[in-house]
N, C-alpha and C positions, 0 to 999 in steps of 0.2 A: 740219791735226785734224779728225776723223770721232770723236764720240762714240757709245759704242756702248750699251744704254738693252734693259731685259730685260724689261719692262714698261712699259706707261702709264695711268694712273693719270687720266680724267679725270671735268668738267661736261659734262653729254650737249649744254648749254646752247652748250657752247661747240664747238662743231660746227656752229652756226650760224653761224663769225666765220672770216674769208677765211683766218686765220693758221692755225685751228685745220680747218677742212678740206684747208691746206696737208698740217699734219703729220698729219692722220690717212690719207695718202695716203703721205707719204715714212716712217712709220712702220707700213705696213699688218701688217708680216708678225708685230710685234709679242703680248702679247695687250693686247688693251684692254678694260680692266675697272673702269665708272660710279661714283663716287662723287655722292654729295648737296654737301658741300663741302672745296674744296679744303684748308680751314685742319680737316678734318674729318673724317682716318682712320682708324677704329679696330684695323686689323686694321695700320698700319705707326704709329703711337703707341704699343700694347701689347709694341712688338717688345723684348727684351734691348736694353742697350749694347754686347756684344758685335759682335749684325747691323746694327749703325751705316754699318757698309763697304757692306756690302749694300743697303741701304737709299740709299746714293747712285748705284746704279745704276735707280732707280725714274726714270720722269720725270712729273712731274705737268703736268697743263692747268686750266688754271681763268676763272676773270672778277672780273678784280681789282674789287672793290666798297672799297673803305677809301682815298682822292683826298686824303687830307690833308696839307700840306705843314705842313714840322718847321723852323722855323727856325735858322739855325745862325749862325756866325763867324768860319770859318774860310779855305777856299780860296771857298768857294760863302755866300749869301746866305738858301738852301734848299736841305730835304734832298725828296724828291717820287719819293713811292711812282712804280716805273717799270715797265716787262714783264716782270723776273722778281724772283722772290724768294727763297734757299738760294745753295747753289750743289756740283758738284761736283768741287770739290775737298778735301781736307781737312783742310785745316793744323790742327793740334792744340789753336791757343787761338781761331781761329773765337768772332766773337762773334756769328757769327750761330746760333750754339745755345746763348746765354744766352738769347737769342729764343726759338726753334721746336724746341728740347733735340732730340732725337736728328734727327725732323723739319726738318732744315735740307737733302735733298734738295732739287734744282731742279726750281722752282713756274714756268710757262709765265705770263703773261697771254695772252686771244688780244683783248682789245681795248685795243688802244695808237694806234687815233685818236679815241676818247674818253679819251684819260693825254695825247697829245696835245691833245687842243685848250682842253683844261682849261691847259696849261702854258702854249699861246699866248695863253692871254686874261689869263693871270697874267700875265704877263713885258708886256704890253702895257697893262695897267693900274696896272704899279708907281710909282713917282714918280720914279723914277731906275731906271739897265736894273741889270739880274739875272741874278747867277751859282747856275745850278742844276744843287745834287748829283743827278741820274739815275741814280745807282749803288751808293748803298750802302745795298741787301740781297741786294746779288747782282754777281757777276762779267759784265759787259757783252760783258765780246771774248769770252768763252768761252759767255752763253749764246746770238753772236751766228751761232755753227759751228750751232746749233740751227733757227733763224729766220732769221737776216739781215737780224736789226731793226734795228739801228746806222747802217745806211749809211741806208736810210729817216730814221733819225729826225736826221742830221748834215744831211742835204739840207734835211729839211723845215722845222727850226730855221734850216739858213742861210738859207732862202727867205723865213721871212713870221716867224722868232724874233725878239725882239729880248733886247740882254743875249745870256748864254754856257750853255752848257751843259759839266763838266765829271762825268768819270765814272773812277775809278784801275782797275790791274786786275792781276794778275801770271800774265800772258798776251801770248804777243808774237803770236797768230796777226791780223796787224793789215793783212793785204795788200788785205786788200780795201776798205780804206780810209784807201787813202794816193793814189788819184785821184781821189774825190768833191770838189763842189766846198762846202766845207765855212764861206768866207768867214770864222775866224779867230773863228770863231762858238761853238765843241766846246776843250774843256782837256781835254790827254790824260793823264792821269798815273801814273806807272808804279809798279808797288811794289821797292824793292829789300829784300834780304838777305844779310847770309854765305851761300857757295854750301852749306856745309854745313848751317847753316841750312834752307835749300830746302832741301835735302836728304830733310833728317830731320823736320823741323817743315812744313811745305808741301806736303804727301804732293798727288803729283799736280798739280802748279804746272811753268808754267815756268823752266830751268834759269835765271841772269845772265848769261850769256853771251846769251843769245837775246832775255830783256827790255829787255838795254840795247841789242841790235838794236833791234828795234821802234822803244825809244822814240827811237833816230837818224835809224829812216825815220820817224818821225810827226816827227817836225823841222823835214827836210827837204824836206815833203811840204806846210812849214807852220800846219801847228797849235801853240801852247804848248801846252807841255809842261810838266811838273815829274814831281818825283820825292819816295816815298812813303822813309824807309828806318822801316817799318816794318815791326809793332813790334818796338822792339830786344825782345832777347831775352837777358838777362843770364846765358849759361850758361859752364862754367869755360871758361876762354880768352876771355873776351867782348872784353875789349880788342885785342885778334890781328885778329882775326872783322872790328872793325868796324874797325879799324885801316887791316884790308888791304884789305877793301869800298871805301870812301873810296877806298885809291889806284887799285884800279881803273877807277874813276867817273872819277878827275881823267885815267885814261888811257886810260878807252874812250868818252867820249860825245865827241860832236860838239859845232864848235864853237859851231853853233846854241844848242842845253840850254846850256853852258855860257854862254855871253853873256843872255840875256833867259828862261831857265828859272829853277828857287826850288824849294829844298824844306821838304818838311814832313818830321817828326821826331816819331812816336807809341811810348814805351813800353809794354810788352805791361800790359794787364790778361788778370787769370784768372779763373772763376771754380772754385764748386764740382762745378756741372754738367759742364764741359770735362772737371774733372781727373773724375768717376765714370767719365762714358765713353771718354776714353784711357783709363783703366787695364784695361775690360775689351776693349777694341776695337783696342789695339793696345798690348800687353802687351810688344813689344818698343822701342816707340820709350823719348827720352830725356823723363825728368821737368824737366818747363820748371816747375813752380812747386816754387820755391825757401821754405821756413818763414824760413832766416835770414836772406832777403829782403826776404822780405813780408811787407803789412799788412793787414787785411782792411775793407774797405771798402762794407759794407755790402752787405747780401742776397745776402753769399755768395759777395760779390766782393772778387777779391784786387789789390792794386799793387804794386808796390816800393815802401817804406819811402823817410819823403821826406830822410834822408840817402843814398840806393843813387841813388836817381837822381838827385839832386843833384848826385855822384862821377861818370855819366851824362853828366849836362846838358855839364855843364863838358868832358869827354873828350869827346864827339861836333865840342861846338862850333870846341873849339880844332884837332881833325885835316882838320875840316872848312876854315877858317880855316886852314890853310896851305898844306890841297893841294889844293883843290878849287876856295877860292872864289863859292861860290852863294848866294843871298842865302836865309835858315831864316825861312819864314814863320810857324812855330813850333815852340815844342815840347810836348808834351800827353802 
C-alpha cells in the first residue's frame, strides 16, 4: 500500500533530523509549506467541517515536544506519546477527532531517537517489567508505510528494552514486521468489526479478511497477538452482524491466536464534535448516533445507556464463550 499526499506542512527544524531529510527527498515533488508549529496551522484549523476528507490528504511533519506518559490499566501500563498522531483513515467514531477536531490528519514526529531513549530509560528504571502502549495516538502500521519506523522500533526495543511494547491497528501491511528479531517483546493487536461496519464506518481501513490474515501472519511469526472487537456499534441488526463476526473469527483465526491470544471489547463512545463533522463531511454515511440508545457522558460525549451496554455485553460474552473461547481481558 502506498499513501499519496497533496502537500507537506513542516516545521523547518524537522529537516535537521535524518527522518525529516528522508521524507523531504521522498516527497520532493509535493508542495512543502513551512509552519511555526504542527499544533497550530491556522489555514487548516479554520477549514469547514465539509473539508475534513481533504484535510486528511495533507502530511504534517514536526518535532514532538510532549513526552509525558499516562498511566493505563488495560493491556498496557502506560500510554506513550510516540512517532505520530492523527491518522489517514476516516473512521466515523474516531476518538482522535475529539482531541484534534478537524485536525486529526497524520502528523509525523521526526525525533524518534529522543522518544526511544526515554522509553528505554523508563522501562529500565521501573520496579517491575512494564508494557508500553506506543500506538494510542495513531495507527503505527499505517504510519510505517510512510516512515519505516516500526521495524526500527521493534528491533531496538527487543535488543535494549525491558518489558513489552504494544500497538493496535486496523491495517494489514505487516510484511515488513514478519522477519524481525522481536524476541516476543511486541504485542500486536488487531482491531476487528463486522464487514459492513468496516466498509461504511471505518472508511479507508483494511477489510476484515485482510486484517485476520495479517493477525495470523504475526502470530505465526512469533508475536503475542490480541484482538480488539472495537468499537462495538449498535446499528440495526447488530446482533446478527456481531454473531457472524465471531463465527468468522472462530473459523479463520490460526491456532496460535486461539491458544494464547486475548480479546478486548470496547463499546462506542461518540461526541458532538464527531457528529458535527460527520453530518457535513459524510452526508451519505450511516448515522451512528442513536438518541434512543445513548446518554450523555459529560463535555459533549455520548455512550450507550447502562441497560443497553449490559445487553450487548451479555450477548457478546455468550457468543464468544460458545464459539471462540478466547479470554476477554475487559469490556469497556
